[in-house]
N, C-alpha and C positions, 0 to 999 in steps of 0.2 A: 729780841723779845718776840714772842709769838703774838699774833694779832689779838686784840681784846675781843672777848666774846660779847656779842650784842644781843639784846633782847629783841626778838622778832616782833613783839607786839607793842613795844614802847615807842610812841611817836617822837621824832626829833623835833626840836624847836629851832634847830640851826638854820641860819640864813647866810648866804654868801653873796656879796655884791662885787661885781667886777668893775674895772676902770671904764669899760664900755657902757656901764649902767645896767647890765643884766642882773637879775636877782634870781638865785638858785636856792631851792629848798629841798630838792631831792638828794638824799644822802649819797647816792652813787655819783650823781653829777657833781656834787660838792667835792667828793673824794677825788674825782678825776681832775678837778681844777687845782687841788692842793697836794697831789701826790709828790713825795712819798709820805706826807702827813695824812691824817685821816680823822674823821669824827665818827663816833659810834654812840649808840643809845645804851646807857648804863643807868639802871633805875636809881632814884634817890632812895637811900635806905630808910626803912621804917624805924620808929623809936627815937627819932631825933627832931621831930617837928618843933619842939619847944626851943631847940638850939638855932633854928633857922629864922626866927622872927625877932631876935634881939641881938644886940652887940653892945659892948664887947663881951666876949666869953671869958669865964674864969679859966684857970689852968685845968681844973677838973672837967669843965665843960669841953675844953679843947680835946682832952684825953678821951672823953666819951664820944665826941664827934669822930675822932680817928678810929676808935674801937668799932664804930659802925660803918667804916669805909667798906666799899664794895668788896666782897670776899674774892670774887673772880679776878678783878684787877689787882688786888693786893697779892693774891697767890701768884699771878703771872709775873708781877714785878719782883717779888721775893725770889721766885725760881730763877729769874734772870740776874739775881745778885744785887738788885737795887736796894738802897737804904730805905728805912721806914718812911712812909708818907708824911707830909706836912699839912696842917690846916691853915687855910688863908681865909680870914674874915675881915671884910672891909665894910664901913658904914659911914653915912653922912656925919660930919662932925668928929671923925676919928682924930687921934692925936697927930701932931705934926710929923712925928717919926714915921707913922704909917703913910701919911700923905707923901712924904719924901720917897718912901719905898715905891708907892704906886707911880709917882712921877718918873722914877728910874726905869719903869717898864715901857714908857711912851716913845722914846726915840728908837728908831730901827736899830736892831742889834742881833747878834747870834749868841748862842750858848754852847758850851762844850758837852752838854748832857742832853739825852732824850728826856722829854717831859710828857706827863699825862696830867691834864687838868680836868677833873671831874666836878662839874658845876652842880651844886646842891640847891642853891638859892641865888636869886639875882641874875644879872646878865653881865657878860664881858665881851669885848670885841678884840679879836686878834687880827692885825694886819699881817699879811704874808707877802713877801717878795718872792715870786716864783723864780725858777732857774732862768727863765727867759726874760726876767726883769719886770714882767707884768705884776701889778699889785692887786690883791683882792682883800676884801674885808669880811671876816667871818664873825657872826654874832652867835654866841652860845648862851643857852639857858639851862634851867634845871633838867637833869637827865642826860646832858651831853657830856661826853668824854672826848677830849681833843688830844690826840697823840702827835706831838711836835718833834720832829727828828732833830738831833744835834746838828748844828751848823746851818739850820734853816733861818734865813734872815726874816725877822718878824718884829712886831711891837704889840703892846696890848694897852687897852684903856677900859676903865669901868664905864658902865652905862650911865646916863644922866642921873639915875636914881642913886648912884654911888653905893650900891649894896651888892655884896658878893660873898657867898660862902662856898668854898671849894676845897676839895682834897687834891693835893698836888704830889705827884710821884716824880722823882728825879733819878736818872740812872747813875749820877755821880753826886757826891756831897761836896760842897754845898749846892752845886748845880746852877746857881744864879750868877755865875761869873760873866756878866754881860761884856760883850765886845761890840762897842758901838761902831756902826758902819758909816754914819754921816749921810746915808741915803735920804733924799727928800721924800716926804710922804705925798703921794699924788692922788690919794683916795681918802675920802672922809665920810 
């Protein structure tokens, strides 16, 4: 897939913490630490503000959210032969089935698919185990699009507010075939 197109004027709210305690907020520095993965600024689309402040969403609201997905990211993923994107909406007090899904993302694992997570509302943390074994913790917020390469060892957790609305693109369906690694998490 070709690199995602980033808006030159949209500020990233991304933050990366290293095991050594360093905090990086510069996109280039963050991308150097997580290569071959990357984070880019992709605007939160207009016309969906009413979908970002409540949950759960109805089926029609999910469809509307996906219809407003970023056209550039959608076009690039479609051109690369990826399936249609998915909407992920999590909220405090969500049903146990969603809580179990979220819990499944927390242990370190790999996936057979490339993934793009475009955060529209809320915050999420991705832990990444670099090729050299060093772990980093990436915090994403609205307007961040995280491209995670297939096979990259990682985990993810919701922010303490437990709210997240994201559009997720997967290079393979279903894409979330987690292969748990048993790696101990050394950064929180």
